[in-house]
N, C-alpha and C positions, 0 to 999 in steps of 0.2 A: 321611631325605631331605626337603628342602624347596626348593621353587622359587617365587620371589615376583616376579611381573611388575609393571611400572609403566610409565608414560609414555603410556598411552592418553588419548583425549579426543575432542573435537569439532573437526573441521578442515574447511575449505572444499575443494572439488575443486581439485586442483592443488597443494595444500599438502603439508606434510611433518610427520612425527612420528618420534621415536626411542623405540622400546620397549627396556626393560632387563629382565633376569631375573637376580636374584641367587640363586645356588645355595648350599646348605649341607647338611651331613650326609653328604657323599661326596666322593671325590677328583675334583674337577671336570675336571681336565685328562686324565683317563683315558677320558672318554666323549664320543662324538658327541652333538650336541644338535640339536634341531629346533624350528622354529616351526610351529604348526598353528593354523588358524582355523576358526571356525564362524559363518557368516552366519545371520541370523534365519530360522528355518524351514527351514534346510538342514543337510546333513550336515557332517562334519568334512572339512577340506581341508588337506592337507600344503602348506606354503608354502616352507620352505627347510630345508636341513641343513648342518651344518658339522662337520668332523672334529676330532680332538683338538687340533690346533695351527693350524687355519685353512687348511691346505694343500689341502683338498678341500672344495668348496662346490657345492651344488646348489640350483636354484630351480625352482619351478613355472612353467610357461609364462606363467601369468596375471600374474606379478609380475616376471619377468625384465626386467632393464634399469631397473627402478624401485626395487626393494628391494635392500638390502645387509645380509647377515648377517655378524656378526663376534663375536669373543669376546676377553675379557681373562682369561687363566687366573690371573694373579696376584691378580685381584679376584674370581675365581669368578663372572664375570658374562658373560651372553650378551646380544647386542644385535640389534636389527633396525631399520635406518634405512630409512624408507619415504618416498620422494619421489614426486611426481606422483600423489598419491592420487586415486582415483576412487570414486564412490558404491558401486560393487560391491566395494570393499575393506572396506566396513562389516562388522564381525564382532567376535566375542570372540576375542582372540589368546592362545594358550597357548604356554608354554615347556614342552618335553617332553624328558626324557632318553631316549636310545636304548633301545628295547625297549617303549616306550609304556606303561610301568607307572607312572612318576612324572610327574605333571603339575602345573603351577602352577594357581592359581585363575583365571587369565585376566585380561586387561585389555581394556576395551572401546574399540574404535576406531570412530568414526562420522564418515563423510564426507558432508557435506551443506551446501548453500548456504542 
């Protein structure tokens, strides 16, 4: 199992980023997927979940209305569209397969002026 995130970077407050996570080594469309983040000096925070076909989606209150999770099963890819970014969104963002056993290496998002 391999999960490889990309798309992070430095963005000004109010800006947008789109994170991607390419999965391999398992049948992607059989598993719920999550985004989890860790801010500097803080613990892990669940951000969002999506079921196998995108029909069931959940968000943390802290990102609801600003972030959108999606997936392309044909490409074995998970996405996180992040709009209206705030400094408190600064974190290392991880793509995680349901069960919390398999994690990507993370992609850094920094929101700063």
